[in-house]
N, C-alpha and C positions, 0 to 999 in steps of 0.2 A: 828174312822176313820182311814184308812190305811195311812201310811206315804208315801209320794210320792216316785216314784221310780228312780227321776232324779239323785240322787247320784250314784246309780248302773249303770244307763246308762252312766253316766260321767266317772265313773271308767272303764267300758267296752270299752268306746271310747278311754280313755287314753291307755289302753292296746293294742288296735288296732294301735294306732299311734306309741307306742313303738316297736310292731311288724314291722310295716312297715319301721320305722327308722332304726331298726337293720338289715332287709333285705336289706335296701338300702346301709347301711354302708358294710354289707357283700360282696354284689356284687361289690361295689366300691373296696374293698380289693382285690377281685378276679381280676378285671380289671388291677389294678396297678401291682399286682404280675405277671400276665401273660405278661403284656406289658413289665416288666423288664426281664422276662426269654426270650422273644422273640427279645430282642434288642441287645443281645451278641451271639457271636460265641460259641455254646456249642455242645458237642457230642449228648446230648440228650436234646432237647427243644420242647416247644410247638409251634404249628404252628399258626403263626400270622393270617393266612387266615382263621382259625376257628373263631377268634374274628370278623374279617371283615364280614364273611358270617353270623354269628349270628345277628350282628347288622343291617346289610342290610336286612336281612329278618325278623326283628322285627316288626310285623304288628301293625296297628292301635288298632286292637282288643286285642292284648297282652298288649298294654300301657294301654287300659282301664282297663284291669284286674290288672295291677300294681296300678293304680291311684284307683281303686275300693277297694284296701286294706285299704284306708284312707276314702273313702266315697262310700258305697255300691250303691248309687244311679246310678253311672256310670255303673256298671255291669248289672243294671236292663235293660238297653236299648240294650244290646248284643243279638244277635240272640240266641235261645234255643240251637241249635246244636253246637254253639261255645265252644271251650274248652280253659281253661287257659293255659299259656305257662308252659312247663314242664321244670323246673329248673334243675332237675336231669338229663334230656338229655343234657342240656346245659353244666352242670358240667362235665358229661361224655365226651362230645365233647372237652372241654378244656383239660381235663387230657389225652386223647388218640389221639386227632385229627382225631377220627372216627365220621362220622355222621350217627346216626340211620337212617336206609332207604335208604342211599346211598352206595351200594356195592363197588363203585368206591374207596370211601375214605378207605375201608378195605383192597383192593387189590393195592392201590396206590403206596406202597413201596415195593411190591413183584414183580411186573410185569415189564419188560424192557419198559422204555418209560412212564410209569404211573407216574413218579415222577412229571409230569406236567399236571395231570388229570384234573385240575381245569380250564385250558384252554377251551375257548368254540370254538368248531368247527364251523364256520360260513358257510364256503363251504368246503365239503370234495372232495379231488381229488381222482384219481383213487388209491386204496389201503390205503387210509387214514382212520385211525380210532385213539382211544386213546392210543393205544400201539405204534403209528408211529409218534407222534408229535415231533416238533424240540425239540432237547436237547441242552441246553446251559451249555458247560463245564465252570467252573469257577476255573482255577488252581491258586495257590499262586503265589505271585510275582517272587519268586525265580526260579520258573518254567518258567514263562514268560521271565525272564531275561537271561536264560541259553542259551549259544551259540550252535547252531546247524548247521551242513553243509546241504546245499541245492542244488539240481541240476538245473541249468538254461538252460541247452542245449536243452531239449524238448521244453521248452517255445520259445526261440529264433528262433527254426526252424518251428514254426506253419505256416502254409500257410495263407497268407493274401487274403481273399475271396474278389472278385471284387464286388463293389456296383455301380449301375448306378448314375451318378451325380444327385444330387436332383434338383427337378424343382422349388422348393420353399424353402427359408431359413429364419431363424430369423435373419439374418444378424449379426450384432456385439453383439447382445443380448444373453446372457447366460441364459436361462430360466430353466434349470435343474442343480441341485446341487446334486453331489454324495459323500457321506463321509461313514466313517466306524468307529462306536463306538467301535468295537473290531478288530482293524486293524491288529493285529498280527495273527488272525486265518488262519492257513495254511492247507496243503493237504499232507497227508503221503506219496503218490507216488513220491513227490519231496524232501522229508526230508530223507537223508542218515541215515540209522540204526534206525529210529524212528518208532516203532510199536504201542505204547500206544496213543491212540485217545486224551487223556488229555494232550499230550506233543506235539500235532501238532499245534505249534506256530513257527513263525520265523519273524524276523524283516525287511526281504525284500520280500521273496517268501511267499505271503500271499494274502488275499481278496482284498488288494488295487490294485493288478494287474487286477483282474475282474473288479473292478470299473473303472480303466483306459480304459479298452478295451470296456466297455459300453459306456464311455463317447466318445471314438473313433468313435463307431458305430453310436452314435446318431448325432455327427458332420457330418458323411459321409451322413446322412440322412436330413442335413439342420437344425438340432436342436442344438442350442448353448448349451454346456454343460461344467460344471467346476466340477473337481474331487479334492477332498482334500485327501492328503496322509500322514496326520499327524502320526508320530509314538506315538500311544496312551499309550503304556507301558512306554516309555520315559517320557511322559507328566504326567502319574499317579506317576511316581517316583520323578519327579521334584517337585510336589505338596504334596508328602508324603501321597498320597492317594492309596487304594487298587483297585483291579480289578472291585469290585462292585461300584465303583464311576465313571465308564467309561461313562455313560450317562451325568453325571454332567458335565464332561470336553467336551464331544462332543457337549453339548448344546451350550457351549461358541463358539465353532466353527461354529455351524449352525447361531447363532445369529449374529456373525461378519460378515459372508458371506452375510446375508440378509441385513444388515445395510450398507455394502458396494456396494451391488448391487440390486436396486429394481426391477430388471427384474426377479429375481429368483421366480419361481413359484411352480416348481415340485421339491421334495426333497426325495431322495432315500437313505436309510442307509443299506449298504450291509454288510451281515454276511456270515459265513459258519456253516452249521448245524454240529453237533457231531454224528448224526445218520450214519449208515453204508450203504455201496454201494447198497445193495439190495433194500434199501427204497429211495435212493437218485439218482438213475441213471434210464434213460429210452431209448429205442432205437426208433428213429423216422426216417423213410425212410433209413433204414440201417446205421444210424449213432447214436452214443451214445452222449446223453445230460445229464448234470447235472441238476437235477429237482429243482424247486423252491417252496418256501412257503412264503406266505405273512402273516405278522404279524401286526395287528393293536391294538394300545393301546386304552383303553376306559376310562381311568381315568380322562378324561377332558370333559367339555361340547360340544365341537365340533368334536367329533370322528365320527359322522355319515357321515359327509362330506368326510372324509378320506375313510370310509368303502364303500361308494357310489363309489368313484373313482376306488378304488381296485378292487371292484366287476365287473364293466364295464371292467378294464384291464384284469382281470382273465377270464371273458367269452370270450374275443378276443383271448386270449392266448390258450384257450382250443380249439377254432375253427381252429386256424392256425397250432398250435403245440400240438395236443391231447396227453395228459398224461404227459406234461412237468410240469405242475402245480400240486403240492400236495394239494393244496387248501388255504384257508383263516382261520386264528384263531384270535380270540380276547382275550385280556388280560387286568384285571384291577390290582390295586395295590397288591392284594392278591396273584397274579400269576406272579409277577415280577416287573419290573419298572413301568408298567401300562400306561405310557405316551409316552416314546421313542422320545422325542421332537417333537411329532406329533402335539402338540398344538400350534406350531409356524407357521403351514401352512395347510390349508384344502386340500393339494394335497401332503401330506407326507406319506410314507409308510416305513416299514422295510422288507427287502427281503432276506431270507436265500437262498443262491445260493449254491447247492451241498452239499456234506458232507465231512468227513474226508478222504474218500477213492477216491473221484473223481480226476481226472487229470486235469491240466490246460486247455488241449485242450478241454475237455468236458465242462468246466466252459466257455470257450470263445465262443464255439458254442451257449451256453444259453445266453451269453451276447448279441450276434447277433440277437438271436430270440427276447429277450426283446426289443431290439432296434427297431426291425421290428414292433413288435406289438404296442409299445409306439408310434412309428411314425405315425402309422395308426391312433391311438387314438387322438394324439396331433393335427395332421392336420385336423382331422375331427371336433374336439372341436374349433380350430381356425376358420374354415370355418363357423360354427354355430354362433360363437361369432362375426364375421364380418359382418353377415347378420342381426343380431338383431338390 
């Protein structure tokens, strides 16, 4: 009588377990190593978005294949046409940050503007594609703290356009809150002797002036607005933080404002893009405007409400000021902060106003346009709300 084959089967099963265990340990070592390499400032490093994208796209079928290394019963229920995950492709992507089959990952660091190719274009405005997405300059603290001369004459001489007194107002209620996570972002035409876009920063002549203008224009239209003018660079310096921690600090500002005023419903974080003039300027009815780009963070569960809000606002802006909007993009944590404090309100958006080459006059025109369109949106929404 033949001897039972159970010991052979048992030995084979043990080998499979060892193989599966070794594979798991190997992957774990890769994850830990890559996590370490992407956590520090280095000249050459892996892209953390690579890990995020792979984990996000790790399908249930792929998981079944991994479990099937332990028990083949699981692979027997998979469709015949399905294929096991290619660990060689994953390893290649970890090592090079290039995704097989996605040519954008190959060109991402070669084409101007493609450094942010991972962002998703939700709505593309006129001339918008992956080469013209907003560019966020992140200069070191010594550059931000450097003293620069700025001209205020042109700003002070701007004409104050007349707006009819509002027929309805929010009274004493401040429903809109405007702040600036990168408050020092400035504009080259107003900085004496500065030509490097990465040095377009100033402690006074900066994006906060556009925020003040937007708040003033909203008030003229009966909408109570508050603008925060915190010097973020000084705040970061006080806390011993770098520029990358700006949203951590601005989050505290937003939370404090919301805690002190329950009427705040709409929250706008104004920025200045680092793209050049040809992409950030448009002529409407013979006048030049600084174009805007809307950014929505989707690394939180309620981002769709913000996306719905900004999409409606963008459509209204397109109708009233064609070409002013460059569009809407969404970002998760692999493409930046990913939240931008927008989890604090379902009516919160980040707005890139103009670029490094725009003048304050162009920015102010855009602030007026935004106030016009938001006013139309707000009072329409209020009317609907009051009739429900």
